C-alpha positions as CSV (number, residue, x, y, z in Angstrom):
1,M,11.1,-11.0,-19.6
2,T,8.1,-9.0,-20.0
3,P,5.9,-8.8,-16.9
4,E,2.0,-8.4,-17.1
5,V,1.0,-8.7,-13.6
6,L,2.8,-8.2,-10.2
7,F,1.2,-9.5,-6.9
8,A,2.7,-7.5,-3.8
9,G,1.7,-9.5,-0.4
10,V,1.8,-8.4,2.9
11,A,2.0,-11.3,5.5
12,T,-0.2,-10.7,8.7
13,A,-0.8,-12.6,12.0
14,D,-4.7,-11.3,12.1
15,L,-6.2,-11.1,9.0
16,D,-9.5,-9.4,10.1
17,M,-7.9,-6.6,11.8
18,A,-5.0,-6.1,8.9
19,S,-8.4,-6.2,6.4
20,T,-10.1,-3.5,8.3
21,W,-7.1,-1.5,8.1
22,Y,-6.1,-1.9,4.6
23,E,-9.8,-1.3,3.7
24,A,-9.3,2.3,5.4
25,L,-6.1,2.6,3.6
26,W,-7.8,1.7,-0.1
27,G,-11.2,3.4,0.8
28,R,-12.8,0.1,0.0
29,P,-13.2,-3.4,0.8
30,P,-10.8,-6.0,-0.9
31,D,-12.0,-7.0,-4.7
32,I,-11.4,-10.3,-4.1
33,V,-11.3,-12.9,-1.0
34,V,-9.6,-15.9,-2.0
35,N,-10.0,-17.8,0.9
36,D,-10.3,-17.4,4.7
37,D,-6.4,-16.7,4.7
38,E,-6.1,-14.7,1.8
39,V,-7.8,-11.3,0.6
40,M,-6.7,-9.0,-2.7
41,W,-7.0,-5.4,-4.0
42,R,-6.3,-4.6,-7.3
43,I,-4.5,-1.3,-7.1
44,C,-3.9,-0.4,-10.6
45,D,-3.8,-2.0,-14.0
46,G,-1.8,-5.1,-13.4
47,G,-0.8,-4.3,-9.9
48,W,-2.6,-6.0,-7.0
49,L,-1.8,-6.1,-3.2
50,Y,-2.4,-9.3,-1.3
51,L,-2.9,-9.8,2.4
52,V,-2.2,-13.5,3.6
53,R,-2.5,-15.1,6.9
54,D,1.2,-16.0,7.8
55,P,2.1,-15.2,11.5
56,G,5.8,-16.0,10.9
57,R,6.4,-13.4,8.4
58,A,4.1,-10.5,9.7
59,G,5.2,-7.1,10.0
60,H,8.0,-7.3,7.7
61,A,6.7,-6.0,4.3
62,L,7.5,-3.0,2.3
63,V,5.2,-1.5,-0.3
64,T,5.7,1.3,-2.2
65,V,2.4,2.8,-4.4
66,A,3.2,5.7,-6.8
67,V,-0.1,8.3,-6.7
68,P,-0.5,11.6,-8.8
69,D,-1.3,13.7,-6.2
70,L,0.3,13.0,-2.7
71,D,-1.3,15.6,-0.7
72,H,-4.7,14.4,-2.0
73,A,-4.1,11.1,-1.0
74,V,-2.8,11.7,2.3
75,A,-6.1,13.6,2.9
76,E,-8.6,11.0,2.0
77,M,-6.5,8.7,4.2
78,A,-6.9,11.3,7.0
79,D,-10.8,11.3,6.4
80,R,-10.8,7.5,6.9
81,G,-8.7,7.5,10.1
82,L,-5.0,6.6,9.0
83,A,-2.3,9.1,9.8
84,T,1.0,8.8,7.9
85,S,4.3,10.0,8.8
86,P,5.3,13.4,7.6
87,I,5.7,14.2,3.9
88,E,9.7,13.4,2.9
89,T,10.9,15.3,-0.4
90,I,13.7,13.3,-1.8
91,E,15.7,15.5,-3.9
92,G,15.3,15.1,-7.5
93,A,13.0,12.4,-7.4
94,G,9.6,13.2,-5.6
95,R,7.8,13.3,-2.2
96,K,6.9,10.2,0.1
97,A,4.5,9.7,3.1
98,P,4.9,6.4,4.6
99,V,2.1,4.7,6.8
100,V,2.7,1.6,8.9
101,D,-0.4,-0.8,9.7
102,P,-1.0,-2.2,12.9
103,E,1.6,-5.2,12.9
104,G,4.4,-3.0,11.7
105,N,4.0,-3.4,7.3
106,T,4.9,-0.1,5.9
107,V,3.5,1.3,2.9
108,N,5.0,4.0,1.4
109,L,3.0,6.6,-0.8
110,I,4.9,8.2,-3.4
111,E,4.6,11.0,-5.8
112,V,7.3,11.2,-8.5
113,V,8.7,14.3,-10.1
114,S,8.1,14.6,-13.9
115,G,11.3,13.3,-15.7
116,S,12.7,11.0,-12.5
117,A,13.8,7.7,-13.6
118,A,10.7,6.2,-11.9
119,T,8.3,7.5,-14.6
120,G,9.3,5.2,-17.3
């Protein structure tokens, strides 16, 4: 199997509130408004994050996004009013900064150490 595109879904009970929060996270509005219950952001080549109105599943997502400069990403988020948990160092792998949306979904921003398995 050779995947070409990944869609990561985040369920939300309140799509309007979640969209506003994720707009602050990514620094822009959604790339696609699918319908009244779903919006999407293209995060990187072949990688999409979508919000979907699904109250029964809301608050349980875990998404991880690798960035080249974690300090810069955290500073950008702070400028837009979002705060992460303290940056954590993962020995031999890199660093991560979790941020939790208003419904409890977690987005981990990570910076991978060169040469670790995650860099491919």
